[in-house]
C-alpha positions as CSV (number, residue, x, y, z in Angstrom):
1,M,65.1,23.0,-31.5
2,K,67.7,20.7,-30.2
3,T,70.6,23.2,-30.4
4,S,68.6,25.9,-28.7
5,F,67.4,23.5,-26.1
6,S,71.0,22.6,-25.2
7,K,71.7,26.3,-24.8
8,I,68.6,26.9,-22.7
9,I,69.5,24.2,-20.1
10,A,73.2,25.2,-20.0
11,G,73.0,28.2,-17.7
12,D,73.9,28.2,-14.0
13,K,70.3,29.2,-13.2
14,P,68.0,26.2,-12.6
15,V,65.8,25.4,-15.6
16,L,62.6,23.4,-15.1
17,V,61.4,21.8,-18.3
18,D,57.8,20.8,-18.5
19,F,57.1,18.2,-21.2
20,F,53.3,18.5,-21.8
21,A,50.5,17.9,-24.3
22,D,47.4,20.0,-25.0
23,W,45.1,16.9,-24.6
24,C,46.6,16.0,-21.2
25,G,44.3,16.6,-18.2
26,P,47.1,16.5,-15.6
27,C,49.1,18.9,-17.7
28,K,46.3,21.4,-17.5
29,T,46.3,21.0,-13.7
30,L,50.1,21.6,-13.6
31,A,50.1,24.8,-15.7
32,P,48.8,27.1,-12.9
33,I,51.1,25.5,-10.4
34,L,54.1,26.2,-12.6
35,K,52.9,29.8,-13.0
36,D,52.6,30.2,-9.2
37,V,56.1,28.7,-8.8
38,K,57.5,31.2,-11.3
39,D,55.7,34.1,-9.6
40,E,57.2,33.1,-6.2
41,L,60.8,32.3,-7.4
42,G,61.0,34.9,-10.1
43,E,64.4,35.3,-11.6
44,D,65.8,32.3,-9.6
45,I,64.2,29.8,-12.0
46,K,63.6,29.5,-15.7
47,I,60.5,27.4,-16.7
48,V,60.3,26.1,-20.2
49,K,57.3,24.3,-21.6
50,I,57.8,21.7,-24.4
51,D,54.8,20.4,-26.3
52,V,55.6,16.7,-26.9
53,D,53.3,16.5,-30.0
54,K,55.2,19.4,-31.7
55,N,58.6,18.3,-30.5
56,Q,58.5,14.5,-30.7
57,S,62.2,14.1,-31.4
58,L,63.1,16.1,-28.3
59,A,60.7,14.1,-26.2
60,T,62.3,10.9,-27.6
61,T,65.8,12.1,-27.0
62,Y,65.1,12.8,-23.3
63,Q,63.0,9.6,-22.9
64,V,59.8,11.3,-22.0
65,R,57.3,8.4,-21.9
66,G,54.3,10.2,-20.3
67,V,53.1,13.7,-19.7
68,P,53.5,15.8,-17.7
69,T,57.1,15.0,-17.2
70,M,59.2,17.7,-15.5
71,I,63.0,17.7,-15.6
72,L,65.1,20.1,-13.6
73,Y,68.5,21.1,-15.1
74,K,71.4,22.9,-13.4
75,N,74.5,23.8,-15.5
76,G,73.2,21.6,-18.3
77,K,72.9,18.5,-16.1
78,Q,69.7,16.8,-15.1
79,V,69.4,17.0,-11.3
80,W,65.7,15.9,-10.8
81,R,63.0,14.3,-12.9
82,Q,59.4,13.3,-12.2
83,S,56.3,12.5,-14.1
84,G,52.9,13.6,-12.9
85,V,51.6,16.6,-11.0
86,V,53.7,18.0,-8.2
87,Q,52.3,20.5,-5.8
88,K,53.6,24.0,-5.6
89,R,55.3,23.8,-2.2
90,D,57.0,20.5,-3.0
91,L,58.2,21.9,-6.4
92,I,59.6,25.0,-4.8
93,Q,61.4,22.9,-2.1
94,I,62.9,20.6,-4.9
95,I,64.1,23.6,-6.9
96,K,65.6,25.3,-3.9
97,S,67.4,22.1,-2.8
98,H,69.3,22.2,-6.2
């Protein structure tokens, strides 16, 4: 997964990575928000969901200590990071600002 993850975040299109867990309540709240963001921004954003229980080494590598944690990448570089639920309009504003 690590090799392909590096390729996924390397593009010039912003990539929002959602580190989540199936048992996480706030993660369930965030899921439809991310869908709405993708529906609104379309091809301008790539959204990738990473299950921390199935990808523990990746979560450790990127120092994900709690879920949900979202990290926004542009050209392979982290440009924004936040844990917790972020509302749709705020998330869209963050993505557009990068």
